[in-house]
HTML snippet that shows the backbone in 3Dmol.js (N, CA, C, O; Angstrom):
<script src="https://3Dmol.org/build/3Dmol-min.js"></script>
<div id="view" style="width:600px;height:400px;position:relative"></div>
<script>
const pdb = `
ATOM      1  N   MET A   1       0.810  -1.263   0.163  1.00  0.00           N
ATOM      2  CA  MET A   1      -0.275   0.205  -0.214  1.00  0.00           C
ATOM      3  C   MET A   1       0.404   1.294   0.434  1.00  0.00           C
ATOM      4  O   MET A   1       0.782   1.597   1.566  1.00  0.00           O
ATOM      5  N   THR A   2       0.412   1.952  -1.212  1.00  0.00           N
ATOM      6  CA  THR A   2       1.172   3.571  -0.902  1.00  0.00           C
ATOM      7  C   THR A   2       0.065   4.437  -0.745  1.00  0.00           C
ATOM      8  O   THR A   2      -0.992   4.579  -1.360  1.00  0.00           O
ATOM      9  N   THR A   3       0.491   4.883   0.067  1.00  0.00           N
ATOM     10  CA  THR A   3       0.456   6.311   0.381  1.00  0.00           C
ATOM     11  C   THR A   3       0.622   8.211   0.391  1.00  0.00           C
ATOM     12  O   THR A   3       1.673   8.690   0.816  1.00  0.00           O
ATOM     13  N   GLU A   4      -0.141   8.837   0.053  1.00  0.00           N
ATOM     14  CA  GLU A   4       0.625   9.937  -0.061  1.00  0.00           C
ATOM     15  C   GLU A   4       1.384  10.907   0.578  1.00  0.00           C
ATOM     16  O   GLU A   4       0.737  11.782   1.153  1.00  0.00           O
ATOM     17  N   PRO A   5       2.686  10.976   0.625  1.00  0.00           N
ATOM     18  CA  PRO A   5       3.562  11.658   1.217  1.00  0.00           C
ATOM     19  C   PRO A   5       3.474  13.025   2.592  1.00  0.00           C
ATOM     20  O   PRO A   5       3.818  14.190   2.393  1.00  0.00           O
ATOM     21  N   ILE A   6       2.972  12.521   3.832  1.00  0.00           N
ATOM     22  CA  ILE A   6       2.268  13.780   4.769  1.00  0.00           C
ATOM     23  C   ILE A   6       3.785  14.803   3.911  1.00  0.00           C
ATOM     24  O   ILE A   6       4.839  14.541   3.329  1.00  0.00           O
ATOM     25  N   LYS A   7       2.802  16.318   4.435  1.00  0.00           N
ATOM     26  CA  LYS A   7       3.363  17.568   4.128  1.00  0.00           C
ATOM     27  C   LYS A   7       3.831  17.899   5.023  1.00  0.00           C
ATOM     28  O   LYS A   7       2.800  17.840   5.692  1.00  0.00           O
ATOM     29  N   MET A   8       4.547  18.231   5.707  1.00  0.00           N
ATOM     30  CA  MET A   8       5.536  18.961   6.923  1.00  0.00           C
ATOM     31  C   MET A   8       6.540  20.501   6.076  1.00  0.00           C
ATOM     32  O   MET A   8       7.398  20.818   5.252  1.00  0.00           O
ATOM     33  N   TYR A   9       5.545  20.991   7.117  1.00  0.00           N
ATOM     34  CA  TYR A   9       6.020  22.407   7.317  1.00  0.00           C
ATOM     35  C   TYR A   9       6.712  23.029   8.249  1.00  0.00           C
ATOM     36  O   TYR A   9       6.324  23.289   9.388  1.00  0.00           O
ATOM     37  N   THR A  10       7.673  23.256   7.805  1.00  0.00           N
ATOM     38  CA  THR A  10       8.796  23.695   8.438  1.00  0.00           C
ATOM     39  C   THR A  10       9.532  24.959   8.531  1.00  0.00           C
ATOM     40  O   THR A  10       8.991  25.947   8.036  1.00  0.00           O
ATOM     41  N   THR A  11      10.681  25.086   9.088  1.00  0.00           N
ATOM     42  CA  THR A  11      11.493  26.029   9.207  1.00  0.00           C
ATOM     43  C   THR A  11      13.200  25.463   9.161  1.00  0.00           C
ATOM     44  O   THR A  11      13.298  24.249   9.340  1.00  0.00           O
ATOM     45  N   SER A  12      14.602  26.260   8.929  1.00  0.00           N
ATOM     46  CA  SER A  12      15.548  25.388   9.400  1.00  0.00           C
ATOM     47  C   SER A  12      16.245  26.187  10.476  1.00  0.00           C
ATOM     48  O   SER A  12      17.458  26.240  10.673  1.00  0.00           O
ATOM     49  N   TRP A  13      15.766  26.491  10.807  1.00  0.00           N
ATOM     50  CA  TRP A  13      16.024  26.708  12.225  1.00  0.00           C
ATOM     51  C   TRP A  13      15.181  26.126  13.804  1.00  0.00           C
ATOM     52  O   TRP A  13      15.349  26.641  14.909  1.00  0.00           O
ATOM     53  N   CYS A  14      14.304  24.974  13.500  1.00  0.00           N
ATOM     54  CA  CYS A  14      12.900  24.600  14.424  1.00  0.00           C
ATOM     55  C   CYS A  14      13.087  23.737  15.677  1.00  0.00           C
ATOM     56  O   CYS A  14      11.948  23.630  16.131  1.00  0.00           O
ATOM     57  N   PRO A  15      13.678  23.268  16.233  1.00  0.00           N
ATOM     58  CA  PRO A  15      13.946  22.171  17.278  1.00  0.00           C
ATOM     59  C   PRO A  15      12.484  21.034  17.044  1.00  0.00           C
ATOM     60  O   PRO A  15      12.370  19.812  16.949  1.00  0.00           O
ATOM     61  N   ASP A  16      11.776  21.891  17.026  1.00  0.00           N
ATOM     62  CA  ASP A  16      10.376  20.683  16.650  1.00  0.00           C
ATOM     63  C   ASP A  16      10.899  19.924  15.569  1.00  0.00           C
ATOM     64  O   ASP A  16      11.663  18.962  15.648  1.00  0.00           O
ATOM     65  N   CYS A  17      10.388  20.476  14.495  1.00  0.00           N
ATOM     66  CA  CYS A  17      10.920  20.522  12.863  1.00  0.00           C
ATOM     67  C   CYS A  17      11.812  18.988  12.915  1.00  0.00           C
ATOM     68  O   CYS A  17      11.300  17.961  12.468  1.00  0.00           O
ATOM     69  N   LYS A  18      13.122  19.005  13.488  1.00  0.00           N
ATOM     70  CA  LYS A  18      13.706  18.524  13.612  1.00  0.00           C
ATOM     71  C   LYS A  18      13.516  16.721  14.477  1.00  0.00           C
ATOM     72  O   LYS A  18      13.877  15.556  14.648  1.00  0.00           O
ATOM     73  N   ALA A  19      13.071  17.290  14.608  1.00  0.00           N
ATOM     74  CA  ALA A  19      11.858  16.154  16.264  1.00  0.00           C
ATOM     75  C   ALA A  19      11.346  15.325  15.004  1.00  0.00           C
ATOM     76  O   ALA A  19      11.860  14.309  14.538  1.00  0.00           O
ATOM     77  N   ALA A  20       9.835  16.225  14.420  1.00  0.00           N
ATOM     78  CA  ALA A  20       9.344  15.278  14.142  1.00  0.00           C
ATOM     79  C   ALA A  20       9.791  14.705  12.537  1.00  0.00           C
ATOM     80  O   ALA A  20       9.489  13.605  12.073  1.00  0.00           O
ATOM     81  N   LYS A  21      10.375  15.493  12.039  1.00  0.00           N
ATOM     82  CA  LYS A  21      11.128  14.256  10.534  1.00  0.00           C
ATOM     83  C   LYS A  21      12.061  13.047  11.480  1.00  0.00           C
ATOM     84  O   LYS A  21      11.717  11.918  11.133  1.00  0.00           O
ATOM     85  N   ARG A  22      13.137  13.029  12.569  1.00  0.00           N
ATOM     86  CA  ARG A  22      12.956  12.323  12.657  1.00  0.00           C
ATOM     87  C   ARG A  22      11.572  10.817  13.864  1.00  0.00           C
ATOM     88  O   ARG A  22      11.822   9.739  14.402  1.00  0.00           O
ATOM     89  N   ALA A  23      10.894  11.256  13.796  1.00  0.00           N
ATOM     90  CA  ALA A  23       9.616  10.669  15.050  1.00  0.00           C
ATOM     91  C   ALA A  23       9.532  10.090  13.465  1.00  0.00           C
ATOM     92  O   ALA A  23      10.111   9.037  13.200  1.00  0.00           O
ATOM     93  N   LEU A  24       8.681  10.927  12.276  1.00  0.00           N
ATOM     94  CA  LEU A  24       8.861  10.015  11.241  1.00  0.00           C
ATOM     95  C   LEU A  24       9.488   9.283  10.629  1.00  0.00           C
ATOM     96  O   LEU A  24       8.905   8.456   9.929  1.00  0.00           O
ATOM     97  N   ASP A  25      10.690   9.321  10.669  1.00  0.00           N
ATOM     98  CA  ASP A  25      11.859   8.227   9.674  1.00  0.00           C
ATOM     99  C   ASP A  25      12.481   7.079  10.487  1.00  0.00           C
ATOM    100  O   ASP A  25      13.528   6.498  10.201  1.00  0.00           O
ATOM    101  N   SER A  26      11.720   6.849  11.496  1.00  0.00           N
ATOM    102  CA  SER A  26      12.393   5.745  12.318  1.00  0.00           C
ATOM    103  C   SER A  26      10.314   5.571  12.374  1.00  0.00           C
ATOM    104  O   SER A  26      10.103   4.712  13.230  1.00  0.00           O
ATOM    105  N   LYS A  27       9.456   5.882  12.009  1.00  0.00           N
ATOM    106  CA  LYS A  27       8.355   5.306  11.902  1.00  0.00           C
ATOM    107  C   LYS A  27       7.577   4.327  10.434  1.00  0.00           C
ATOM    108  O   LYS A  27       6.711   3.453  10.400  1.00  0.00           O
ATOM    109  N   GLY A  28       8.665   5.229   9.027  1.00  0.00           N
ATOM    110  CA  GLY A  28       9.798   4.685   7.828  1.00  0.00           C
ATOM    111  C   GLY A  28       7.945   5.629   6.906  1.00  0.00           C
ATOM    112  O   GLY A  28       7.649   5.362   5.742  1.00  0.00           O
ATOM    113  N   LEU A  29       7.239   6.424   7.615  1.00  0.00           N
ATOM    114  CA  LEU A  29       6.488   7.115   6.736  1.00  0.00           C
ATOM    115  C   LEU A  29       6.851   8.311   5.882  1.00  0.00           C
ATOM    116  O   LEU A  29       7.645   9.152   6.302  1.00  0.00           O
ATOM    117  N   PRO A  30       6.247   8.406   4.616  1.00  0.00           N
ATOM    118  CA  PRO A  30       7.196   9.563   3.525  1.00  0.00           C
ATOM    119  C   PRO A  30       6.580  10.918   3.942  1.00  0.00           C
ATOM    120  O   PRO A  30       5.481  11.313   4.330  1.00  0.00           O
ATOM    121  N   TYR A  31       7.777  11.438   3.688  1.00  0.00           N
ATOM    122  CA  TYR A  31       6.636  13.251   3.905  1.00  0.00           C
ATOM    123  C   TYR A  31       7.625  14.004   3.005  1.00  0.00           C
ATOM    124  O   TYR A  31       8.654  13.522   2.531  1.00  0.00           O
ATOM    125  N   THR A  32       7.134  15.351   2.825  1.00  0.00           N
ATOM    126  CA  THR A  32       7.635  15.683   2.200  1.00  0.00           C
ATOM    127  C   THR A  32       7.838  17.530   3.075  1.00  0.00           C
ATOM    128  O   THR A  32       7.070  18.255   3.707  1.00  0.00           O
ATOM    129  N   GLU A  33       8.794  17.596   2.784  1.00  0.00           N
ATOM    130  CA  GLU A  33       9.391  18.651   3.599  1.00  0.00           C
ATOM    131  C   GLU A  33       8.886  20.296   3.154  1.00  0.00           C
ATOM    132  O   GLU A  33       9.395  20.786   2.146  1.00  0.00           O
ATOM    133  N   ILE A  34       8.368  20.707   3.565  1.00  0.00           N
ATOM    134  CA  ILE A  34       8.553  21.985   2.481  1.00  0.00           C
ATOM    135  C   ILE A  34       8.474  23.315   3.832  1.00  0.00           C
ATOM    136  O   ILE A  34       7.631  23.320   4.729  1.00  0.00           O
ATOM    137  N   ASN A  35       9.615  24.384   3.644  1.00  0.00           N
ATOM    138  CA  ASN A  35       9.872  25.529   4.178  1.00  0.00           C
ATOM    139  C   ASN A  35       9.704  26.659   3.634  1.00  0.00           C
ATOM    140  O   ASN A  35      10.192  27.383   2.766  1.00  0.00           O
ATOM    141  N   ILE A  36       8.603  26.603   4.629  1.00  0.00           N
ATOM    142  CA  ILE A  36       8.157  28.456   4.849  1.00  0.00           C
ATOM    143  C   ILE A  36       8.761  29.546   5.121  1.00  0.00           C
ATOM    144  O   ILE A  36       8.182  30.543   5.555  1.00  0.00           O
ATOM    145  N   GLU A  37      10.154  29.459   4.862  1.00  0.00           N
ATOM    146  CA  GLU A  37      11.258  30.498   4.568  1.00  0.00           C
ATOM    147  C   GLU A  37      11.090  30.907   3.306  1.00  0.00           C
ATOM    148  O   GLU A  37      10.952  32.103   3.050  1.00  0.00           O
ATOM    149  N   GLU A  38      11.080  29.738   2.145  1.00  0.00           N
ATOM    150  CA  GLU A  38      12.147  29.414   1.131  1.00  0.00           C
ATOM    151  C   GLU A  38      10.536  28.929   0.314  1.00  0.00           C
ATOM    152  O   GLU A  38      10.777  28.244  -0.680  1.00  0.00           O
ATOM    153  N   VAL A  39       9.676  29.053   0.443  1.00  0.00           N
ATOM    154  CA  VAL A  39       8.427  28.154  -0.306  1.00  0.00           C
ATOM    155  C   VAL A  39       7.066  29.728  -0.526  1.00  0.00           C
ATOM    156  O   VAL A  39       6.316  30.033   0.401  1.00  0.00           O
ATOM    157  N   GLU A  40       7.058  30.287  -1.551  1.00  0.00           N
ATOM    158  CA  GLU A  40       6.570  30.762  -2.130  1.00  0.00           C
ATOM    159  C   GLU A  40       4.376  30.230  -1.371  1.00  0.00           C
ATOM    160  O   GLU A  40       3.663  29.304  -1.758  1.00  0.00           O
ATOM    161  N   ASP A  41       4.089  31.257  -0.348  1.00  0.00           N
ATOM    162  CA  ASP A  41       2.738  31.115   0.287  1.00  0.00           C
ATOM    163  C   ASP A  41       2.944  30.050   1.413  1.00  0.00           C
ATOM    164  O   ASP A  41       2.379  30.371   2.459  1.00  0.00           O
ATOM    165  N   ALA A  42       3.357  29.319   1.440  1.00  0.00           N
ATOM    166  CA  ALA A  42       4.400  28.161   2.526  1.00  0.00           C
ATOM    167  C   ALA A  42       2.969  28.907   3.723  1.00  0.00           C
ATOM    168  O   ALA A  42       1.806  28.505   3.742  1.00  0.00           O
ATOM    169  N   ALA A  43       3.458  29.853   4.449  1.00  0.00           N
ATOM    170  CA  ALA A  43       3.500  30.560   5.736  1.00  0.00           C
ATOM    171  C   ALA A  43       1.785  30.622   5.665  1.00  0.00           C
ATOM    172  O   ALA A  43       1.169  29.951   6.492  1.00  0.00           O
ATOM    173  N   GLU A  44       1.204  31.248   4.896  1.00  0.00           N
ATOM    174  CA  GLU A  44      -0.749  31.235   4.746  1.00  0.00           C
ATOM    175  C   GLU A  44      -0.617  30.322   4.342  1.00  0.00           C
ATOM    176  O   GLU A  44      -0.641  30.899   3.254  1.00  0.00           O
ATOM    177  N   VAL A  45      -0.399  28.719   3.928  1.00  0.00           N
ATOM    178  CA  VAL A  45      -1.209  28.056   4.731  1.00  0.00           C
ATOM    179  C   VAL A  45      -0.577  27.378   5.662  1.00  0.00           C
ATOM    180  O   VAL A  45      -0.374  26.238   5.245  1.00  0.00           O
ATOM    181  N   VAL A  46      -0.259  27.499   6.492  1.00  0.00           N
ATOM    182  CA  VAL A  46       0.080  27.170   8.079  1.00  0.00           C
ATOM    183  C   VAL A  46      -0.551  27.860   8.655  1.00  0.00           C
ATOM    184  O   VAL A  46      -1.198  27.332   9.560  1.00  0.00           O
ATOM    185  N   MET A  47      -0.738  29.662   8.417  1.00  0.00           N
ATOM    186  CA  MET A  47      -1.254  30.405   9.602  1.00  0.00           C
ATOM    187  C   MET A  47      -3.136  29.746   9.734  1.00  0.00           C
ATOM    188  O   MET A  47      -3.812  29.516  10.737  1.00  0.00           O
ATOM    189  N   GLN A  48      -3.416  29.639   8.499  1.00  0.00           N
ATOM    190  CA  GLN A  48      -4.673  29.833   6.801  1.00  0.00           C
ATOM    191  C   GLN A  48      -5.178  28.237   8.560  1.00  0.00           C
ATOM    192  O   GLN A  48      -6.167  28.375   9.280  1.00  0.00           O
ATOM    193  N   VAL A  49      -3.906  26.740   8.736  1.00  0.00           N
ATOM    194  CA  VAL A  49      -4.836  25.894   9.173  1.00  0.00           C
ATOM    195  C   VAL A  49      -4.778  25.505  10.821  1.00  0.00           C
ATOM    196  O   VAL A  49      -5.053  24.582  11.588  1.00  0.00           O
ATOM    197  N   ASN A  50      -4.195  26.940  10.807  1.00  0.00           N
ATOM    198  CA  ASN A  50      -3.186  27.037  12.071  1.00  0.00           C
ATOM    199  C   ASN A  50      -4.325  28.407  12.852  1.00  0.00           C
ATOM    200  O   ASN A  50      -3.545  28.917  13.657  1.00  0.00           O
ATOM    201  N   GLY A  51      -5.408  29.027  12.963  1.00  0.00           N
ATOM    202  CA  GLY A  51      -6.309  30.283  13.206  1.00  0.00           C
ATOM    203  C   GLY A  51      -4.439  31.116  13.305  1.00  0.00           C
ATOM    204  O   GLY A  51      -3.845  31.490  14.317  1.00  0.00           O
ATOM    205  N   GLY A  52      -4.167  31.141  12.444  1.00  0.00           N
ATOM    206  CA  GLY A  52      -3.358  32.411  12.056  1.00  0.00           C
ATOM    207  C   GLY A  52      -2.367  32.024  12.931  1.00  0.00           C
ATOM    208  O   GLY A  52      -1.418  32.663  12.476  1.00  0.00           O
ATOM    209  N   LYS A  53      -2.161  31.729  13.389  1.00  0.00           N
ATOM    210  CA  LYS A  53      -0.352  31.203  13.926  1.00  0.00           C
ATOM    211  C   LYS A  53       0.583  30.692  13.473  1.00  0.00           C
ATOM    212  O   LYS A  53       0.499  29.466  13.414  1.00  0.00           O
ATOM    213  N   ARG A  54       1.527  31.153  13.091  1.00  0.00           N
ATOM    214  CA  ARG A  54       2.629  30.782  11.536  1.00  0.00           C
ATOM    215  C   ARG A  54       3.951  29.399  12.708  1.00  0.00           C
ATOM    216  O   ARG A  54       5.147  29.438  13.000  1.00  0.00           O
ATOM    217  N   SER A  55       2.640  28.262  13.039  1.00  0.00           N
ATOM    218  CA  SER A  55       3.224  27.240  13.873  1.00  0.00           C
ATOM    219  C   SER A  55       4.434  26.026  12.777  1.00  0.00           C
ATOM    220  O   SER A  55       4.423  25.673  11.598  1.00  0.00           O
ATOM    221  N   VAL A  56       4.943  25.863  13.450  1.00  0.00           N
ATOM    222  CA  VAL A  56       5.743  24.709  13.264  1.00  0.00           C
ATOM    223  C   VAL A  56       6.502  23.905  14.152  1.00  0.00           C
ATOM    224  O   VAL A  56       6.935  24.258  15.249  1.00  0.00           O
ATOM    225  N   PRO A  57       6.644  22.708  13.559  1.00  0.00           N
ATOM    226  CA  PRO A  57       6.140  21.886  12.301  1.00  0.00           C
ATOM    227  C   PRO A  57       4.926  21.505  12.516  1.00  0.00           C
ATOM    228  O   PRO A  57       4.460  21.041  13.557  1.00  0.00           O
ATOM    229  N   THR A  58       4.117  21.816  10.957  1.00  0.00           N
ATOM    230  CA  THR A  58       2.873  22.084  10.483  1.00  0.00           C
ATOM    231  C   THR A  58       2.505  20.627  10.108  1.00  0.00           C
ATOM    232  O   THR A  58       3.072  20.753   9.023  1.00  0.00           O
ATOM    233  N   LEU A  59       2.070  19.415  10.065  1.00  0.00           N
ATOM    234  CA  LEU A  59       1.651  18.214   9.170  1.00  0.00           C
ATOM    235  C   LEU A  59       0.410  18.568   9.152  1.00  0.00           C
ATOM    236  O   LEU A  59      -0.486  19.114   9.795  1.00  0.00           O
ATOM    237  N   VAL A  60       0.767  17.902   7.883  1.00  0.00           N
ATOM    238  CA  VAL A  60      -0.982  17.459   7.288  1.00  0.00           C
ATOM    239  C   VAL A  60      -1.639  16.566   6.040  1.00  0.00           C
ATOM    240  O   VAL A  60      -1.100  16.445   4.940  1.00  0.00           O
ATOM    241  N   HIS A  61      -2.215  16.294   6.216  1.00  0.00           N
ATOM    242  CA  HIS A  61      -2.289  15.033   5.428  1.00  0.00           C
ATOM    243  C   HIS A  61      -3.571  15.112   5.607  1.00  0.00           C
ATOM    244  O   HIS A  61      -4.219  15.449   6.598  1.00  0.00           O
ATOM    245  N   GLY A  62      -4.212  14.429   3.499  1.00  0.00           N
ATOM    246  CA  GLY A  62      -5.756  15.080   3.580  1.00  0.00           C
ATOM    247  C   GLY A  62      -6.452  15.774   4.306  1.00  0.00           C
ATOM    248  O   GLY A  62      -6.236  16.979   4.436  1.00  0.00           O
ATOM    249  N   ASP A  63      -7.250  15.255   4.809  1.00  0.00           N
ATOM    250  CA  ASP A  63      -8.316  16.794   5.387  1.00  0.00           C
ATOM    251  C   ASP A  63      -7.115  16.582   7.314  1.00  0.00           C
ATOM    252  O   ASP A  63      -6.111  17.215   6.985  1.00  0.00           O
ATOM    253  N   THR A  64      -7.088  16.534   7.463  1.00  0.00           N
ATOM    254  CA  THR A  64      -6.483  16.654   8.595  1.00  0.00           C
ATOM    255  C   THR A  64      -5.008  17.098   8.903  1.00  0.00           C
ATOM    256  O   THR A  64      -4.153  16.240   8.686  1.00  0.00           O
ATOM    257  N   ALA A  65      -4.505  18.557   9.470  1.00  0.00           N
ATOM    258  CA  ALA A  65      -3.734  19.296   9.550  1.00  0.00           C
ATOM    259  C   ALA A  65      -3.547  19.506  11.415  1.00  0.00           C
ATOM    260  O   ALA A  65      -4.360  19.576  12.337  1.00  0.00           O
ATOM    261  N   ARG A  66      -2.473  19.538  11.355  1.00  0.00           N
ATOM    262  CA  ARG A  66      -2.069  19.623  12.520  1.00  0.00           C
ATOM    263  C   ARG A  66      -0.422  20.299  12.526  1.00  0.00           C
ATOM    264  O   ARG A  66       0.437  19.760  11.827  1.00  0.00           O
ATOM    265  N   SER A  67      -0.013  21.798  13.574  1.00  0.00           N
ATOM    266  CA  SER A  67       0.304  22.541  14.546  1.00  0.00           C
ATOM    267  C   SER A  67       1.705  20.918  15.674  1.00  0.00           C
ATOM    268  O   SER A  67       1.406  19.955  16.380  1.00  0.00           O
ATOM    269  N   LEU A  68       2.667  21.321  15.351  1.00  0.00           N
ATOM    270  CA  LEU A  68       3.549  19.401  15.948  1.00  0.00           C
ATOM    271  C   LEU A  68       3.904  20.639  16.751  1.00  0.00           C
ATOM    272  O   LEU A  68       3.930  20.014  17.812  1.00  0.00           O
ATOM    273  N   SER A  69       4.304  22.321  17.257  1.00  0.00           N
ATOM    274  CA  SER A  69       4.722  23.049  18.083  1.00  0.00           C
ATOM    275  C   SER A  69       4.977  22.308  19.402  1.00  0.00           C
ATOM    276  O   SER A  69       3.945  21.776  19.811  1.00  0.00           O
ATOM    277  N   GLY A  70       5.858  22.149  20.051  1.00  0.00           N
ATOM    278  CA  GLY A  70       5.835  22.380  21.324  1.00  0.00           C
ATOM    279  C   GLY A  70       6.134  20.465  21.632  1.00  0.00           C
ATOM    280  O   GLY A  70       6.003  19.833  22.680  1.00  0.00           O
ATOM    281  N   PHE A  71       6.628  19.911  20.031  1.00  0.00           N
ATOM    282  CA  PHE A  71       6.618  18.514  19.898  1.00  0.00           C
ATOM    283  C   PHE A  71       6.947  17.080  21.432  1.00  0.00           C
ATOM    284  O   PHE A  71       7.489  16.956  22.530  1.00  0.00           O
ATOM    285  N   SER A  72       6.074  16.262  20.315  1.00  0.00           N
ATOM    286  CA  SER A  72       5.863  15.113  21.260  1.00  0.00           C
ATOM    287  C   SER A  72       5.228  13.649  20.923  1.00  0.00           C
ATOM    288  O   SER A  72       4.038  13.607  20.610  1.00  0.00           O
ATOM    289  N   ILE A  73       5.829  12.705  20.967  1.00  0.00           N
ATOM    290  CA  ILE A  73       5.711  11.954  20.042  1.00  0.00           C
ATOM    291  C   ILE A  73       3.991  11.323  21.207  1.00  0.00           C
ATOM    292  O   ILE A  73       3.791  10.158  21.549  1.00  0.00           O
ATOM    293  N   VAL A  74       3.403  12.099  21.417  1.00  0.00           N
ATOM    294  CA  VAL A  74       1.691  11.575  21.600  1.00  0.00           C
ATOM    295  C   VAL A  74       1.098  12.150  20.410  1.00  0.00           C
ATOM    296  O   VAL A  74       0.360  11.624  19.576  1.00  0.00           O
ATOM    297  N   LYS A  75       1.707  13.715  20.513  1.00  0.00           N
ATOM    298  CA  LYS A  75       0.588  15.106  19.219  1.00  0.00           C
ATOM    299  C   LYS A  75       1.418  13.777  17.943  1.00  0.00           C
ATOM    300  O   LYS A  75       0.645  13.812  16.985  1.00  0.00           O
ATOM    301  N   MET A  76       1.780  13.449  17.835  1.00  0.00           N
ATOM    302  CA  MET A  76       2.749  13.260  17.008  1.00  0.00           C
ATOM    303  C   MET A  76       1.696  11.462  16.106  1.00  0.00           C
ATOM    304  O   MET A  76       1.393  10.986  15.012  1.00  0.00           O
ATOM    305  N   ASN A  77       1.603  11.236  17.369  1.00  0.00           N
ATOM    306  CA  ASN A  77       0.410   9.310  17.473  1.00  0.00           C
ATOM    307  C   ASN A  77      -1.207  10.150  16.783  1.00  0.00           C
ATOM    308  O   ASN A  77      -1.706  10.048  15.662  1.00  0.00           O
ATOM    309  N   ALA A  78      -1.731  11.059  18.166  1.00  0.00           N
ATOM    310  CA  ALA A  78      -2.865  11.730  17.791  1.00  0.00           C
ATOM    311  C   ALA A  78      -2.882  12.472  16.019  1.00  0.00           C
ATOM    312  O   ALA A  78      -3.647  12.013  15.171  1.00  0.00           O
ATOM    313  N   PHE A  79      -1.901  13.662  15.706  1.00  0.00           N
ATOM    314  CA  PHE A  79      -1.879  12.932  14.844  1.00  0.00           C
ATOM    315  C   PHE A  79      -2.145  12.334  13.650  1.00  0.00           C
ATOM    316  O   PHE A  79      -2.945  12.634  12.764  1.00  0.00           O
ATOM    317  N   LEU A  80      -1.153  11.212  13.777  1.00  0.00           N
ATOM    318  CA  LEU A  80      -1.528   9.943  12.600  1.00  0.00           C
ATOM    319  C   LEU A  80      -2.390   9.390  13.185  1.00  0.00           C
ATOM    320  O   LEU A  80      -3.399  10.019  12.868  1.00  0.00           O
ATOM    321  N   ASN A  81      -2.636   8.712  13.759  1.00  0.00           N
ATOM    322  CA  ASN A  81      -4.534   7.939  14.124  1.00  0.00           C
ATOM    323  C   ASN A  81      -5.627   9.078  13.343  1.00  0.00           C
ATOM    324  O   ASN A  81      -6.527   8.807  12.547  1.00  0.00           O
ATOM    325  N   ASP A  82      -5.189  10.506  13.894  1.00  0.00           N
ATOM    326  CA  ASP A  82      -6.019  11.341  12.932  1.00  0.00           C
ATOM    327  C   ASP A  82      -6.328  11.059  11.690  1.00  0.00           C
ATOM    328  O   ASP A  82      -7.517  10.772  11.548  1.00  0.00           O
ATOM    329  N   ALA A  83      -5.848  11.041  10.973  1.00  0.00           N
ATOM    330  CA  ALA A  83      -4.940  11.023   9.426  1.00  0.00           C
ATOM    331  C   ALA A  83      -5.821   9.836   9.063  1.00  0.00           C
ATOM    332  O   ALA A  83      -6.699   9.671   8.216  1.00  0.00           O
ATOM    333  N   GLY A  84      -5.341   9.158   9.893  1.00  0.00           N
ATOM    334  CA  GLY A  84      -5.941   7.610   9.569  1.00  0.00           C
ATOM    335  C   GLY A  84      -4.304   6.908   9.014  1.00  0.00           C
ATOM    336  O   GLY A  84      -4.547   6.289   7.979  1.00  0.00           O
ATOM    337  N   LEU A  85      -2.664   6.799   9.376  1.00  0.00           N
ATOM    338  CA  LEU A  85      -2.040   6.201   9.879  1.00  0.00           C
ATOM    339  C   LEU A  85      -0.897   5.441   9.892  1.00  0.00           C
ATOM    340  O   LEU A  85       0.157   5.173   9.316  1.00  0.00           O
ATOM    341  N   ALA A  86      -2.133   5.068  11.502  1.00  0.00           N
ATOM    342  CA  ALA A  86      -1.342   4.573  12.602  1.00  0.00           C
ATOM    343  C   ALA A  86      -1.577   3.085  12.955  1.00  0.00           C
ATOM    344  O   ALA A  86      -0.953   2.563  13.878  1.00  0.00           O
TER     345      ALA A  86
END
`;
const viewer = $3Dmol.createViewer("view");
viewer.addModel(pdb, "pdb");
viewer.setStyle({}, {cartoon: {color: "spectrum"}});
viewer.zoomTo();
viewer.render();
</script>
């Protein structure tokens, strides 16, 4: 079964982004990293799904979008469960 990669909105300096990437890598889940400092309109997408907050990492899969700022495995697992990836 192939699944569409998770979109992960990040910045280059974000420690929570690095933690989220490690967690997805450890689970073998594919993701596409989108740096909001480099990709036009990416910050607007992040603010749209986070109630106006420029919060990273923000993960998007299908209709599920969530900021994992203040990263924890619990938050990651909740996102994966809601997105049907757990």
